[in-house]
PyMOL commands that place a pseudoatom at each C-alpha (Angstrom):
pseudoatom trace, name=CA, resn=MET, resi=1, chain=A, elem=C, hetatm=0, pos=[18.267, -6.904, -8.389]
pseudoatom trace, name=CA, resn=ASP, resi=2, chain=A, elem=C, hetatm=0, pos=[17.143, -8.478, -11.305]
pseudoatom trace, name=CA, resn=GLN, resi=3, chain=A, elem=C, hetatm=0, pos=[16.670, -11.593, -8.797]
pseudoatom trace, name=CA, resn=VAL, resi=4, chain=A, elem=C, hetatm=0, pos=[14.512, -9.598, -6.650]
pseudoatom trace, name=CA, resn=VAL, resi=5, chain=A, elem=C, hetatm=0, pos=[12.572, -8.000, -9.547]
pseudoatom trace, name=CA, resn=GLU, resi=6, chain=A, elem=C, hetatm=0, pos=[11.845, -11.485, -11.063]
pseudoatom trace, name=CA, resn=ASN, resi=7, chain=A, elem=C, hetatm=0, pos=[10.622, -12.651, -7.870]
pseudoatom trace, name=CA, resn=ILE, resi=8, chain=A, elem=C, hetatm=0, pos=[7.893, -9.650, -7.501]
pseudoatom trace, name=CA, resn=TYR, resi=9, chain=A, elem=C, hetatm=0, pos=[7.146, -8.275, -10.269]
pseudoatom trace, name=CA, resn=LEU, resi=10, chain=A, elem=C, hetatm=0, pos=[3.668, -10.111, -10.852]
pseudoatom trace, name=CA, resn=LEU, resi=11, chain=A, elem=C, hetatm=0, pos=[3.217, -8.654, -7.703]
pseudoatom trace, name=CA, resn=VAL, resi=12, chain=A, elem=C, hetatm=0, pos=[4.128, -5.065, -8.611]
pseudoatom trace, name=CA, resn=ILE, resi=13, chain=A, elem=C, hetatm=0, pos=[1.822, -5.165, -11.700]
pseudoatom trace, name=CA, resn=VAL, resi=14, chain=A, elem=C, hetatm=0, pos=[-1.582, -6.229, -9.503]
pseudoatom trace, name=CA, resn=THR, resi=15, chain=A, elem=C, hetatm=0, pos=[-0.602, -3.695, -7.114]
pseudoatom trace, name=CA, resn=LEU, resi=16, chain=A, elem=C, hetatm=0, pos=[-0.466, -0.872, -9.684]
pseudoatom trace, name=CA, resn=ILE, resi=17, chain=A, elem=C, hetatm=0, pos=[-3.566, -2.309, -11.377]
pseudoatom trace, name=CA, resn=SER, resi=18, chain=A, elem=C, hetatm=0, pos=[-5.490, -2.018, -8.005]
pseudoatom trace, name=CA, resn=VAL, resi=19, chain=A, elem=C, hetatm=0, pos=[-4.314, 1.606, -7.916]
pseudoatom trace, name=CA, resn=LEU, resi=20, chain=A, elem=C, hetatm=0, pos=[-6.025, 2.430, -11.114]
pseudoatom trace, name=CA, resn=GLN, resi=21, chain=A, elem=C, hetatm=0, pos=[-8.747, 0.684, -9.767]
pseudoatom trace, name=CA, resn=ASN, resi=22, chain=A, elem=C, hetatm=0, pos=[-8.682, 2.947, -6.717]
pseudoatom trace, name=CA, resn=ALA, resi=23, chain=A, elem=C, hetatm=0, pos=[-8.373, 6.319, -9.228]
pseudoatom trace, name=CA, resn=PHE, resi=24, chain=A, elem=C, hetatm=0, pos=[-11.458, 4.719, -11.130]
pseudoatom trace, name=CA, resn=PHE, resi=25, chain=A, elem=C, hetatm=0, pos=[-13.306, 4.321, -7.800]
pseudoatom trace, name=CA, resn=ALA, resi=26, chain=A, elem=C, hetatm=0, pos=[-12.472, 7.843, -6.445]
pseudoatom trace, name=CA, resn=LEU, resi=27, chain=A, elem=C, hetatm=0, pos=[-13.588, 9.600, -9.910]
pseudoatom trace, name=CA, resn=LYS, resi=28, chain=A, elem=C, hetatm=0, pos=[-16.965, 7.832, -9.673]
pseudoatom trace, name=CA, resn=VAL, resi=29, chain=A, elem=C, hetatm=0, pos=[-17.564, 9.229, -6.136]
pseudoatom trace, name=CA, resn=GLU, resi=30, chain=A, elem=C, hetatm=0, pos=[-16.624, 12.744, -7.426]
pseudoatom trace, name=CA, resn=LYS, resi=31, chain=A, elem=C, hetatm=0, pos=[-18.731, 12.404, -10.678]
pseudoatom trace, name=CA, resn=GLU, resi=32, chain=A, elem=C, hetatm=0, pos=[-21.849, 11.266, -7.845]
pseudoatom trace, name=CA, resn=CYS, resi=33, chain=A, elem=C, hetatm=0, pos=[-20.925, 14.613, -5.535]
pseudoatom trace, name=CA, resn=LYS, resi=34, chain=A, elem=C, hetatm=0, pos=[-21.156, 17.059, -8.481]
pseudoatom trace, name=CA, resn=SER, resi=35, chain=A, elem=C, hetatm=0, pos=[-24.257, 15.595, -9.179]
pseudoatom trace, name=CA, resn=SER, resi=36, chain=A, elem=C, hetatm=0, pos=[-27.853, 16.193, -7.648]
pseudoatom trace, name=CA, resn=ASN, resi=37, chain=A, elem=C, hetatm=0, pos=[-28.744, 12.773, -6.257]
pseudoatom trace, name=CA, resn=THR, resi=38, chain=A, elem=C, hetatm=0, pos=[-27.658, 12.268, -3.066]
pseudoatom trace, name=CA, resn=SER, resi=39, chain=A, elem=C, hetatm=0, pos=[-29.051, 8.616, -2.470]
pseudoatom trace, name=CA, resn=ALA, resi=40, chain=A, elem=C, hetatm=0, pos=[-26.612, 7.686, -5.491]
pseudoatom trace, name=CA, resn=PHE, resi=41, chain=A, elem=C, hetatm=0, pos=[-24.046, 9.669, -4.014]
pseudoatom trace, name=CA, resn=GLU, resi=42, chain=A, elem=C, hetatm=0, pos=[-24.410, 7.897, -0.625]
pseudoatom trace, name=CA, resn=ARG, resi=43, chain=A, elem=C, hetatm=0, pos=[-24.279, 4.439, -2.485]
pseudoatom trace, name=CA, resn=VAL, resi=44, chain=A, elem=C, hetatm=0, pos=[-20.935, 5.068, -4.484]
pseudoatom trace, name=CA, resn=SER, resi=45, chain=A, elem=C, hetatm=0, pos=[-19.181, 7.050, -1.296]
pseudoatom trace, name=CA, resn=CYS, resi=46, chain=A, elem=C, hetatm=0, pos=[-20.239, 3.572, 0.877]
pseudoatom trace, name=CA, resn=ALA, resi=47, chain=A, elem=C, hetatm=0, pos=[-19.080, 1.449, -1.632]
pseudoatom trace, name=CA, resn=ASN, resi=48, chain=A, elem=C, hetatm=0, pos=[-15.793, 3.348, -1.900]
pseudoatom trace, name=CA, resn=ARG, resi=49, chain=A, elem=C, hetatm=0, pos=[-15.454, 3.124, 1.781]
pseudoatom trace, name=CA, resn=ASN, resi=50, chain=A, elem=C, hetatm=0, pos=[-15.994, -0.658, 1.889]
pseudoatom trace, name=CA, resn=CYS, resi=51, chain=A, elem=C, hetatm=0, pos=[-13.515, -1.339, -0.731]
pseudoatom trace, name=CA, resn=MET, resi=52, chain=A, elem=C, hetatm=0, pos=[-10.987, 0.832, 0.877]
pseudoatom trace, name=CA, resn=ASP, resi=53, chain=A, elem=C, hetatm=0, pos=[-11.286, -0.719, 4.226]
pseudoatom trace, name=CA, resn=ALA, resi=54, chain=A, elem=C, hetatm=0, pos=[-10.366, -4.180, 2.720]
pseudoatom trace, name=CA, resn=TYR, resi=55, chain=A, elem=C, hetatm=0, pos=[-7.808, -3.080, 0.691]
pseudoatom trace, name=CA, resn=SER, resi=56, chain=A, elem=C, hetatm=0, pos=[-4.872, -2.986, 3.070]
pseudoatom trace, name=CA, resn=THR, resi=57, chain=A, elem=C, hetatm=0, pos=[-5.947, -6.354, 3.957]
pseudoatom trace, name=CA, resn=PHE, resi=58, chain=A, elem=C, hetatm=0, pos=[-5.805, -7.260, 0.324]
pseudoatom trace, name=CA, resn=LEU, resi=59, chain=A, elem=C, hetatm=0, pos=[-2.460, -6.192, -0.324]
pseudoatom trace, name=CA, resn=ALA, resi=60, chain=A, elem=C, hetatm=0, pos=[-0.957, -7.234, 3.110]
pseudoatom trace, name=CA, resn=VAL, resi=61, chain=A, elem=C, hetatm=0, pos=[-1.968, -11.125, 2.004]
pseudoatom trace, name=CA, resn=MET, resi=62, chain=A, elem=C, hetatm=0, pos=[-1.469, -10.800, -1.549]
pseudoatom trace, name=CA, resn=TRP, resi=63, chain=A, elem=C, hetatm=0, pos=[2.251, -9.745, -0.842]
pseudoatom trace, name=CA, resn=CYS, resi=64, chain=A, elem=C, hetatm=0, pos=[2.880, -11.984, 1.862]
pseudoatom trace, name=CA, resn=ALA, resi=65, chain=A, elem=C, hetatm=0, pos=[1.667, -15.127, -0.210]
pseudoatom trace, name=CA, resn=GLY, resi=66, chain=A, elem=C, hetatm=0, pos=[3.720, -13.772, -3.234]
pseudoatom trace, name=CA, resn=LEU, resi=67, chain=A, elem=C, hetatm=0, pos=[6.751, -13.702, -1.072]
pseudoatom trace, name=CA, resn=CYS, resi=68, chain=A, elem=C, hetatm=0, pos=[6.697, -16.494, 1.409]
pseudoatom trace, name=CA, resn=LEU, resi=69, chain=A, elem=C, hetatm=0, pos=[4.911, -19.232, -1.270]
pseudoatom trace, name=CA, resn=SER, resi=70, chain=A, elem=C, hetatm=0, pos=[4.252, -18.101, -4.763]
pseudoatom trace, name=CA, resn=GLN, resi=71, chain=A, elem=C, hetatm=0, pos=[3.671, -14.991, -6.551]
pseudoatom trace, name=CA, resn=ALA, resi=72, chain=A, elem=C, hetatm=0, pos=[1.879, -16.550, -9.752]
pseudoatom trace, name=CA, resn=PRO, resi=73, chain=A, elem=C, hetatm=0, pos=[-1.059, -18.103, -7.793]
pseudoatom trace, name=CA, resn=ALA, resi=74, chain=A, elem=C, hetatm=0, pos=[-1.009, -14.961, -5.611]
pseudoatom trace, name=CA, resn=ALA, resi=75, chain=A, elem=C, hetatm=0, pos=[-1.051, -12.465, -8.678]
pseudoatom trace, name=CA, resn=PHE, resi=76, chain=A, elem=C, hetatm=0, pos=[-3.561, -14.502, -9.988]
pseudoatom trace, name=CA, resn=ALA, resi=77, chain=A, elem=C, hetatm=0, pos=[-5.724, -14.376, -6.972]
pseudoatom trace, name=CA, resn=GLY, resi=78, chain=A, elem=C, hetatm=0, pos=[-4.863, -10.680, -6.775]
pseudoatom trace, name=CA, resn=ILE, resi=79, chain=A, elem=C, hetatm=0, pos=[-6.529, -9.989, -10.425]
pseudoatom trace, name=CA, resn=ILE, resi=80, chain=A, elem=C, hetatm=0, pos=[-9.626, -12.198, -9.752]
pseudoatom trace, name=CA, resn=TYR, resi=81, chain=A, elem=C, hetatm=0, pos=[-9.925, -10.143, -6.279]
pseudoatom trace, name=CA, resn=LEU, resi=82, chain=A, elem=C, hetatm=0, pos=[-9.631, -6.970, -8.206]
pseudoatom trace, name=CA, resn=VAL, resi=83, chain=A, elem=C, hetatm=0, pos=[-12.636, -8.082, -11.021]
pseudoatom trace, name=CA, resn=VAL, resi=84, chain=A, elem=C, hetatm=0, pos=[-14.590, -9.152, -8.094]
pseudoatom trace, name=CA, resn=ARG, resi=85, chain=A, elem=C, hetatm=0, pos=[-14.281, -5.621, -6.417]
pseudoatom trace, name=CA, resn=GLN, resi=86, chain=A, elem=C, hetatm=0, pos=[-15.043, -3.992, -9.346]
pseudoatom trace, name=CA, resn=LYS, resi=87, chain=A, elem=C, hetatm=0, pos=[-18.154, -6.397, -9.785]
pseudoatom trace, name=CA, resn=TYR, resi=88, chain=A, elem=C, hetatm=0, pos=[-19.084, -5.152, -6.137]
pseudoatom trace, name=CA, resn=PHE, resi=89, chain=A, elem=C, hetatm=0, pos=[-18.693, -2.027, -6.799]
pseudoatom trace, name=CA, resn=VAL, resi=90, chain=A, elem=C, hetatm=0, pos=[-20.775, -1.448, -9.782]
pseudoatom trace, name=CA, resn=GLY, resi=91, chain=A, elem=C, hetatm=0, pos=[-23.323, -3.806, -8.051]
pseudoatom trace, name=CA, resn=TYR, resi=92, chain=A, elem=C, hetatm=0, pos=[-23.375, -1.598, -4.973]
pseudoatom trace, name=CA, resn=MET, resi=93, chain=A, elem=C, hetatm=0, pos=[-24.167, 1.508, -7.424]
pseudoatom trace, name=CA, resn=GLY, resi=94, chain=A, elem=C, hetatm=0, pos=[-27.301, -0.240, -8.371]
pseudoatom trace, name=CA, resn=GLN, resi=95, chain=A, elem=C, hetatm=0, pos=[-29.020, -2.030, -5.407]
pseudoatom trace, name=CA, resn=THR, resi=96, chain=A, elem=C, hetatm=0, pos=[-27.073, -3.209, -2.260]
pseudoatom trace, name=CA, resn=SER, resi=97, chain=A, elem=C, hetatm=0, pos=[-27.981, -6.563, -2.577]
pseudoatom trace, name=CA, resn=GLN, resi=98, chain=A, elem=C, hetatm=0, pos=[-26.422, -6.803, -6.465]
pseudoatom trace, name=CA, resn=SER, resi=99, chain=A, elem=C, hetatm=0, pos=[-22.788, -6.523, -4.348]
pseudoatom trace, name=CA, resn=THR, resi=100, chain=A, elem=C, hetatm=0, pos=[-23.637, -9.498, -2.254]
pseudoatom trace, name=CA, resn=PRO, resi=101, chain=A, elem=C, hetatm=0, pos=[-22.031, -12.088, -4.659]
pseudoatom trace, name=CA, resn=GLY, resi=102, chain=A, elem=C, hetatm=0, pos=[-19.163, -10.002, -4.992]
pseudoatom trace, name=CA, resn=TYR, resi=103, chain=A, elem=C, hetatm=0, pos=[-18.616, -9.227, -1.512]
pseudoatom trace, name=CA, resn=LEU, resi=104, chain=A, elem=C, hetatm=0, pos=[-18.835, -13.057, -0.545]
pseudoatom trace, name=CA, resn=PHE, resi=105, chain=A, elem=C, hetatm=0, pos=[-16.296, -14.213, -3.502]
pseudoatom trace, name=CA, resn=GLY, resi=106, chain=A, elem=C, hetatm=0, pos=[-13.906, -11.222, -2.377]
pseudoatom trace, name=CA, resn=LYS, resi=107, chain=A, elem=C, hetatm=0, pos=[-13.938, -12.982, 0.909]
pseudoatom trace, name=CA, resn=ARG, resi=108, chain=A, elem=C, hetatm=0, pos=[-13.102, -16.519, -0.488]
pseudoatom trace, name=CA, resn=ILE, resi=109, chain=A, elem=C, hetatm=0, pos=[-9.957, -14.836, -2.571]
pseudoatom trace, name=CA, resn=LEU, resi=110, chain=A, elem=C, hetatm=0, pos=[-8.866, -13.224, 0.893]
pseudoatom trace, name=CA, resn=PHE, resi=111, chain=A, elem=C, hetatm=0, pos=[-9.091, -16.360, 2.641]
pseudoatom trace, name=CA, resn=PHE, resi=112, chain=A, elem=C, hetatm=0, pos=[-7.172, -18.505, 0.023]
pseudoatom trace, name=CA, resn=LEU, resi=113, chain=A, elem=C, hetatm=0, pos=[-4.870, -15.659, -0.032]
pseudoatom trace, name=CA, resn=LEU, resi=114, chain=A, elem=C, hetatm=0, pos=[-4.445, -16.099, 3.916]
pseudoatom trace, name=CA, resn=MET, resi=115, chain=A, elem=C, hetatm=0, pos=[-4.073, -19.613, 3.679]
pseudoatom trace, name=CA, resn=MET, resi=116, chain=A, elem=C, hetatm=0, pos=[-1.211, -19.291, 1.278]
pseudoatom trace, name=CA, resn=CYS, resi=117, chain=A, elem=C, hetatm=0, pos=[0.456, -17.009, 3.907]
pseudoatom trace, name=CA, resn=ILE, resi=118, chain=A, elem=C, hetatm=0, pos=[0.059, -19.534, 6.633]
pseudoatom trace, name=CA, resn=VAL, resi=119, chain=A, elem=C, hetatm=0, pos=[1.298, -22.264, 4.692]
pseudoatom trace, name=CA, resn=GLY, resi=120, chain=A, elem=C, hetatm=0, pos=[4.217, -20.307, 3.352]
pseudoatom trace, name=CA, resn=ILE, resi=121, chain=A, elem=C, hetatm=0, pos=[5.315, -19.294, 6.551]
pseudoatom trace, name=CA, resn=PHE, resi=122, chain=A, elem=C, hetatm=0, pos=[5.122, -22.887, 7.822]
pseudoatom trace, name=CA, resn=ASN, resi=123, chain=A, elem=C, hetatm=0, pos=[7.032, -24.412, 5.099]
pseudoatom trace, name=CA, resn=TYR, resi=124, chain=A, elem=C, hetatm=0, pos=[9.745, -21.945, 5.842]
pseudoatom trace, name=CA, resn=LEU, resi=125, chain=A, elem=C, hetatm=0, pos=[9.805, -22.962, 9.633]
pseudoatom trace, name=CA, resn=LEU, resi=126, chain=A, elem=C, hetatm=0, pos=[9.951, -26.071, 8.352]
pseudoatom trace, name=CA, resn=MET, resi=127, chain=A, elem=C, hetatm=0, pos=[12.714, -25.764, 6.149]
pseudoatom trace, name=CA, resn=ARG, resi=128, chain=A, elem=C, hetatm=0, pos=[15.225, -23.434, 8.576]
pseudoatom trace, name=CA, resn=HIS, resi=129, chain=A, elem=C, hetatm=0, pos=[14.312, -25.988, 11.835]
pseudoatom trace, name=CA, resn=TYR, resi=130, chain=A, elem=C, hetatm=0, pos=[14.275, -29.272, 10.201]
pseudoatom trace, name=CA, resn=ARG, resi=131, chain=A, elem=C, hetatm=0, pos=[15.575, -29.084, 6.795]
pseudoatom trace, name=CA, resn=SER, resi=132, chain=A, elem=C, hetatm=0, pos=[12.456, -30.240, 5.224]
pseudoatom trace, name=CA, resn=ASP, resi=133, chain=A, elem=C, hetatm=0, pos=[11.460, -28.404, 2.193]
pseudoatom trace, name=CA, resn=TYR, resi=134, chain=A, elem=C, hetatm=0, pos=[8.140, -28.478, 0.884]
pseudoatom trace, name=CA, resn=LYS, resi=135, chain=A, elem=C, hetatm=0, pos=[7.819, -25.140, -1.564]
pseudoatom trace, name=CA, resn=GLU, resi=136, chain=A, elem=C, hetatm=0, pos=[8.076, -27.272, -4.665]
pseudoatom trace, name=CA, resn=TYR, resi=137, chain=A, elem=C, hetatm=0, pos=[5.016, -29.294, -3.557]
pseudoatom trace, name=CA, resn=VAL, resi=138, chain=A, elem=C, hetatm=0, pos=[3.010, -26.894, -2.096]
pseudoatom trace, name=CA, resn=GLU, resi=139, chain=A, elem=C, hetatm=0, pos=[3.759, -24.313, -4.805]
pseudoatom trace, name=CA, resn=THR, resi=140, chain=A, elem=C, hetatm=0, pos=[1.950, -27.182, -7.261]
pseudoatom trace, name=CA, resn=ILE, resi=141, chain=A, elem=C, hetatm=0, pos=[-0.781, -27.700, -5.008]
pseudoatom trace, name=CA, resn=THR, resi=142, chain=A, elem=C, hetatm=0, pos=[-1.393, -24.070, -4.789]
pseudoatom trace, name=CA, resn=SER, resi=143, chain=A, elem=C, hetatm=0, pos=[-1.005, -23.117, -8.435]
pseudoatom trace, name=CA, resn=ALA, resi=144, chain=A, elem=C, hetatm=0, pos=[-3.826, -26.070, -9.075]
pseudoatom trace, name=CA, resn=ALA, resi=145, chain=A, elem=C, hetatm=0, pos=[-5.991, -24.587, -6.269]
pseudoatom trace, name=CA, resn=SER, resi=146, chain=A, elem=C, hetatm=0, pos=[-5.684, -21.151, -7.847]
pseudoatom trace, name=CA, resn=ALA, resi=147, chain=A, elem=C, hetatm=0, pos=[-7.717, -22.417, -10.525]
pseudoatom trace, name=CA, resn=LEU, resi=148, chain=A, elem=C, hetatm=0, pos=[-10.684, -23.416, -8.389]
pseudoatom trace, name=CA, resn=LEU, resi=149, chain=A, elem=C, hetatm=0, pos=[-11.274, -19.660, -7.327]
pseudoatom trace, name=CA, resn=LEU, resi=150, chain=A, elem=C, hetatm=0, pos=[-12.732, -19.362, -10.685]
pseudoatom trace, name=CA, resn=LEU, resi=151, chain=A, elem=C, hetatm=0, pos=[-15.622, -21.810, -9.697]
pseudoatom trace, name=CA, resn=PRO, resi=152, chain=A, elem=C, hetatm=0, pos=[-18.492, -19.744, -8.303]
for i in range(1, 152): cmd.bond("trace and resi %d" % i, "trace and resi %d" % (i + 1))
show_as sticks, trace
zoom trace
């Protein structure tokens, strides 16, 4: 049991933080619903809907990348994604054009996580069929590449 938890605890922490963020978004929608400003409610509601549309994709690729390749870079990318999603949500509450950088950066993070998934699965297949394990090398490259996510 300890071995399993050791391999996923960072992913669990990021998932729980994302749940708290979703609760924050829901509270913002509820607050705007009670106000008389319908345009603000529509913006917040739309931002929340957009975040929820991408949420399942985010969770799937983060967990797949963490389990198939390495949890630390996947969790790091997950935290960065949550920060970007917060920026997107807050930007959307102001002007919709302010949310564009957060949206584009979020797509880049999802793509990075997707590539981690593909590489992890490919490495597993190589190991299973050809007894060639490149996981250690790939984890090193992925850890170094995850720092590149911070570049604008």
